[in-house]
N, C-alpha and C positions, 0 to 999 in steps of 0.2 A: 281189623278196621283201621284205616288211616285217618289220623286227625287232620282236619282241614286247616290249612295255613291261615292265620289271621294277620291283618294289618296292624303292626305295632306302632307305626309312626302316626302321631296326631298333629305334629307341627313340622314345618319345613323352614330351614334356616337358609336365607339367601345371603351369600357372602358379598355380592355386589362388587364394588371396586375397592380393593384393599390398599392401605398405606397412602391415603390421599393427603393426610396432614394439612398443610396450609392451602390446599386446593379445594377443600370441601365447600367453603363459602362461595368462591367464584363459580364452581361447577353447579352448585345448588341454584345460585342466582341465574346462571345461564339457562339451565334446563327449565327453571320456573318461568323465565321470560319466554322461552320457546313454547312452552305449554300455553301460556296466556295468549301469545300471538296466534297460535294454532286455533284456539277456540274463537278468537275475534275474527280472524281471516275467513275461516270456514262459515261462521255465522253470517258474515257480510256477504259471501257468495250465495248462501241460501236465501238471504233476504232480497238480494238483487234479482235473482232468478224468479223469486215468488212474486215480486211486485213490479217488475219491469216488463212492459209489453214487448220490447224488442228481444227479450231473452226467453221466449216461449217455444223455441225450436227444440227438437229431440236432443240435440247435442248438449244444450244447456240443462235440459231436464236430467240427463245422465250425470253431468258435472255436479248438479245439485245433490244427487244421491251419493256421489263420491264425497261431497262436502259434509254429508250426514255421517258417513262411516268413519271418516278421518278423525274428527274430534272424539268419537266414541272409542276408537282404537287408542288414541292418545290418553284419554281419561282412564282407560283400562290399565295402562302401563306406567304413565308418568308419576302418579302418587307413590307407587312402590319404588320407582327409581329414585325419587327425591328422598324417600325414607332411608334407602340403602346408602345414599351419599352422606347424609348427615350423621347416621349412626354407624357407618362403615359395615353395614349388614342390616338385615331385618328378619324377624320371625313372623311367619304367617301360618294360619291353620291349613292343614292338608286340604280341607274342603275348599277354602278360599283359593289355594294354589291351583287346584284342579279347575275351579270356576274361572279363574283368570286365563288359564290355558285354553279352555273351551271358548270363551269370549274372543280371545285372540284368534283362534283357528276359524271361528265362524265369520269374523270380520275380514280376515284375510281371504277366505273363500268368496265372500261377497265382493271384495274389490277385484279379485281375479275375474269374476263373471262380469262385473260392470265394465272393466277394461276391454273385455272381449266384445261386449255389446256395443261399446263406443267405437271400436275398430270396425265392426260391421256397419255401423251408422256412417262412418267416414267412407267406407267402401261404396255404399249405395249413393252417397252424395257426390262422389267423384266419378265413379264408373257407370252409374245408372241415374244420372241427375233428373231425367225426364219422368222417372217413376218414383222419385224420392218421396214425394208427399203421400202417394198411395201405399208404398211399402212401409214407410216409417210413420204411420198414422199415430195419433195420440193414444188410441186404444192399444195398438201394438206395443208402443213404448211403455205404457203402464203395465201391460202383461209381462214384458221382459223384465221390468224392475221387480215386480212381485215374484216372478220365478227365481230371480237372483237372491232375493231375501229368503225365500222359502228353502232353496237349496242350502243356503248358509246355515239356517236353523237345523235342517235335517242332518247335515254333516256334523254340526255341533253335538246333537244328541247321539249320533252314531259313534263319534269319537269318545264322548263321555261314557257311553255304555261299555266301550272297550277298555277305557282306563279304569273304570270301577272294578273290573275283573282282576286287575293287577294286585299283587301282594307286596307290601313294603316292609322292610326289616328295620333294624336299629339305625342304619345310616340315614340321616335326614338333612344333610347340607348340600346345597347346590351352588356351584361357582358361577353365579349369574345374577343379574339384577331384576329378573322376573322369572316366572315359572314357564320356561320354554319347554318344548316337546322333548328333545333328546335328553337334556339334563334330568328331567323328571322321570322319564322312563328308565334311565340308567340306575335310578335308586331302587327299582323293583328287583326282587330276586325270583320273580316268576319267569317262565319260559316266554321270552319276548318275540320269538321267531314268528309265530302265527299272528301276534299282535301287530308286528311291522307289516306283514303281508296284508292284513285287514285294512290297516290305515293307508297303505299304498294303493290298494284296489279302490278304496273309497275316494282317494284324492285324484284318481285319473280323470273322472268326468268333470271335476271342478277346478283342476289346476292345469293338467296337460292339454286337455281339449280346448280350454280357453286360450292357452298359449299357442296352440296349433291354429286356432281360428284367427288370432291376431297376426301370426306370421303369414298365413295365406292371404288375409285381407290386405296387408301392406305390400305383399308381392304383386297383387293385382293393382293396387293403387300406384305403385312405382311404375308398372307397365303402362298404366293409363296416362300418368304424368309425362312419361317419355314420348308419348304420341302427340302431346300438345306442341304445336309449332312455335307459338310466341313465348318469349321468355317471361313476359308479364303473366300470361296464363299459367305457366309452370310455377312461378313464385306464389301466385294466389292459391293454386291447388295445394302446394306444399305447406303454405302457412295455415291452411285449415286443419291440418293433422299434425303439425310439428309439435304443438304443446302436448297432445296426447301421446305422441311417440316418445317424447322426453320422459313423461311420467311412466310409460311402459318400461323403458330402459332402466330407470331408477328402481322401480318396484321389482321387476323380475330379475334384474342383475343382482340385487342384494339377496333376494329369495333363493336364487340358484346357488349363490356363493355359500349360503348357510345350510340349506337342506338337501341340495343335489350333490355338491362336492362332499366327499366323505369327511365327516367331522374331524377325524384324526389327522388329516392333512393340514388343518388350520389350528393355530394356537388358540387357547381360550380367550386371550386378549383381543385377537383379531375378530373372533366370533362376537365378542361383546360390542366392539366398535361397529361391526356390520349390523348387529341387532339394534344399536342406537339409531342407525340410519333409517331402517324401515319401521321402527316403532315410535320414534320421537321426531326425527328430522323430516321424513317424507310427508307426514300429515300436514306439516307447515309448508313444505316446498310445493305441494300440489296446487293449493289455491293461488300461491304466488306465481307459479308458471302460467296457470290459466288466466289470471288477471293481467299479467304482463303481455302475454301473447294474443289475447283476445281484444280486438278493438271494440266489440259490442259491449263487453263487460266494463271497459274503461269509459265508454260513452254513457252507459247506464249510471255509473258512479258519478260522473260529472253532472249528469242531468239531475240526480238527486241532490247533490251538493249545491248546484245553482238554484234549484227550487227552494232549498232550505234557506239559502242566503237571501233570495228574493222575498221569501215569506217574512224573515226576520227584519229585512229592510222596510217592508210594507208596514208592519206593526210598529216599528220604531217611528217611521214618518207619521203614522196615524196618531200616535201618542203626542208627538211634538207639535203637529200642525192642526189637529182637529180638537183634541182635548185641551181646554184652557188650563193654564197654571192655577194652582190653589189660590194664590193671592188675587189673580184677576177674577176668578169666580166669586170670591168673597166680595170684591169691590162692586161687581155687577149686582149682587144681591142687595148691597147697601144703596 
């Protein structure tokens, strides 16, 4: 009878960024500021889309969902990053480490699917504009969003089930600032071949198919734009999808550099910098890109600010001109 291997590790040591010395406080302050701005900007986008009548189109409904996932991703990673910076490392429970990895994977899956749905939305808007309202109805949009969230949850449970089968030995240190996939799996002394095959097969429908959908959609969009005769029409058509295209390049560019390119070809320092991009910086960049490129979002923000200023001005004027001063009121009573 063979004795079953048992997991010996109960804690994971994240080495983070070593030898920061005098840079700890500036880096901590910088990433804390980025995290706060990420939460504020994404909450602002969510609020604008929820309460503005001009932002009820399918495109902004998908942007709102992206603004929900971005702060969740940042909240999943940023506290651990800040802890590793201040202490030049951090110790987390193995269960907490696996939970962080699963949340990270589920949210990344969700964003892949949302970006694919958004590319299809732009394809219909530019290539089949007369049927846009019937194809991208509110019911269809809600269904696509629910499917994206559901697939993200399914992939999370599937990956978690595979990771729980791994056996970990005495080695428990990871040269990273959060529990990423490859560094955590490398700690296991189990046979990882079938594990990698299982993860790759499960990632095909939620990573490669969305990327293929985005590529085909924008090939069709580019072909349609080239057919437009007027330069004004071309610019207008391109401006409707330029912000989404920029987000796609940032997201998939860093994702491919980390997970598709063999890890051994990149130094660990470069891997950490790229990881900072898609875990901390991109959740802030996404709402900034959409707010800067979208005239509708800027107009909605201006409308809310003007309404707020007008309301404040109205109540101030009412207090000054309608309500009598305390001394005058006393004099009238006398």
